[in-house]
N, C-alpha and C positions, 0 to 999 in steps of 0.2 A: 465508414463508422462501424464499430463493433458494438452491438447491443447486448444487453444483459437480460436474457430470457429468464434466468433463474428458475428453471423448472426441473423437478426431480420426478422421474417416472418409475422409480423403483429399480432394484438391482444395484449391485455395487455399493459404494459408500455413500450414505446420505450427505447432503451438503451441510456445512457448518451452519448453526442457527443464525438468525438475524437478517437484517437488510443491509446490503452493501452500500457504501457511501458513493463510490464511483459507479454510475449506472451505465455509461458508455464512454468510448474515447475514439479519437481519430488516430490511427497508427502513424508513426513517424519513423525516421531513420533508425536503424539498429546500430548499436555500438557495444564495444567490450574493451575499452581503452582507459579504464579508470579503476583504481583500487580505493574503495571507501564505501560509504553508504549514500544511497540516492532514493528519492521519493517525493513527498510533498508535506506542506505545512497547512494546518487548519486551526480554527479557533472555536472553542466550545461556546454555545450561546449563553447569554447573560442570565437566562432563567431556564430551569429544567434541563441541565446538561445530561446527555445520555451516558450509558455505560458501554464502553467498547468491549465486544465479546469475541471478536476474531480479527486476525491480521492476515493479509494475503499478498501474494505476488503473482502477476500474470505469467502464464506459461507460454513461452515462445517456442515454436517448433524447433527441436534439436536441443533445448535446454535439458540438462541432466544432473546438475550439481545441487548441493544443498545450500540454501541461503537462510541467514537469520534475518527476520523482519522485526524491527523494533518500534515500540511506541515510546517517544521521548517527550520530556517537558521542554519548555522554552530555553532552559539552560543547557540542554543536551543530555540530561540525566535519563537513564533507562528506567521506564516505568513498568514495561512488560515486553516480552519477546517470544517469538516462536521460531523453531527450526523447520524449514520447509524443503522437502525433497522434490526437486523439479522433475525427477524421472517418474513421479506418481501421476495419477489421473486428475486432471483439473475438473472443477465443477462446471456446470452449464455456462457460466459467465466467463470461463477461460482462466479463472484464478484458482490457485491452490491455497487453502486457508489452514490456519492453526487456531485453536480456541484459547482465548484469554478472558480475563474479567478485570476491568479497570473502570471505576467510576470517575468520569471527567469532572473537573472543577469549573464552575461558571466563569466565562470571560477569559479563560486561559488559552495560551497558544500551545499546540502540540505538533509533533512531527511523526510521520510514518515513513520509515526508511528501510531499505533492503541492502544487505551487505553484498558487495560485488567485488570481483577480482579481475584485474586487467588480463585479457586473454581467456577469460572464463565464459560463462553463459552470456548470450547476448541479451540486451535490454533496449528499450526504446527511449530516445532522447526527447524530452519535453513534449509529451503528447497533450493535445487539448482534450479536456474532459468535460463530461456532463455529470454533475454530481447531485445527490439528494440533498439539496440546499436547505430543506426543512429540518435537518438533523443537526448539522454543524456548518460552519462557514468555511468554504474552501478558499485558501489564500494563494499559494504558489508552489512551484517546484522547489526542492531544496536538496543540498548535498552536504556531506561531511568527509573531508579528507581523512583517509585511514580509519573511518568510523570512530573518531574521537573529537572532543571539543564541541564548540557551539556550531550548529548547522548553519550553512549559508543559504539564504533565500535567493531565488532567481526569478524567472519569468512568471508573472501573474497568470492564473488560470490554466497552468500546465502542471504536469506530473512526470517524473522519471519512472521508468520500468514498464508499466505502471504497477504500483502497489495499491492495496485497498484496506479498508477497515469496515467491520460490520458492527451495527448497533442493535 
């Protein structure tokens, strides 16, 4: 299991603000055989939904490409996105983040997905995650063929890549 120490001891670039939703995960098999968007689905709580302030992608050793990470609504419409250079330095939790600001709507479903290209950077297949369940409700892994259309939900309690969101 990879834990999220989220400690910044000075020097270099300070971490993106906020608390990460995915706190730890169990690594799984690597793959790079899909062109589209992969990540996870979550649901905002019915009361006091948070504001998403950063999106991230886990940096796997050898990753060097740029990936767009999206925050989508339940219909697959883009609400926010960041372009992340995987050749950069990851934060203490292993993720590279980009800052956004999007106030979630109560009881709505959302997706956090990373753009991937077959033969490109490797990513993990459906990792089991430990999430900060007091913030939003983690649902399941999800993907979008060609990064278009309605995302397809898959295995409960898992996430592709992994990707992350901070609140």
